[in-house]
N, C-alpha and C positions, 0 to 999 in steps of 0.2 A: 795333827801328827800322831801316828799310832806308836805306842810304846811296845817295843819288841823285846821280850825277856827270853834269855837262852838258859838252858840247863848246862850242867858240867859236861855232859856227854856231847851236847851241841857245840859248846865252845871248844872242846877237845877236837872234835871233827873239823871245825872251822879252822883251827890253828894247826891241825895235823899233829896233835900231841896225844899222849896217853892220858886217860882220865886221872890217873894218880898224879901225873905231873901238874895238871890243872889244880887239883886239891892242894898240892905242895905249894904252888904259887900263891894260892889264896891264903894259906896259913902264914906265909911269909909277907903278905901284903904287897905282892908284886903285880897283882892284876886286880882291876876294880870289880868288886863283887858285893852282893847283898844277901843276907839270909831272909828268906820268906818262909814262914811256917817251918823253920828248922832246916830248910834246904837252900843250898846256894843257887843264886840266880844272877845273871849278868845282863846288863843292858847292851844290846848290840851296838848302839851308837857309841857307848863308852869303850867297848872292846875295840871298835874300829879306830877311834881316836887314840887309844893307848897303843895299838899296833903301829899306826902311822908315826907316832912320836918315837917309838922304839926304832923303826926303820930309818927315820930321819937322823936320829942320834948316831946310828950305826954307820951310815955313809955320809955323815956331815952335811946332811940336807941336799946332797946331790941326787938328781933323778937319773936313773939308768935309761939310756936310749934303747928303745926296742923296735 
């Protein structure tokens, strides 16, 4: 399994957020992140799990029919 690390810019683009918002979320401990050589990095797998948990909590675990 390949470990895919994302930068703040990549996470911001993936979540459609401003980079400053991602930094704020990191400072508050709201999003899983790690510092590597002084720079924030995000494991894609953890970001996807975090996002899915947020979405399930928001709609009570209901899946929207598409």
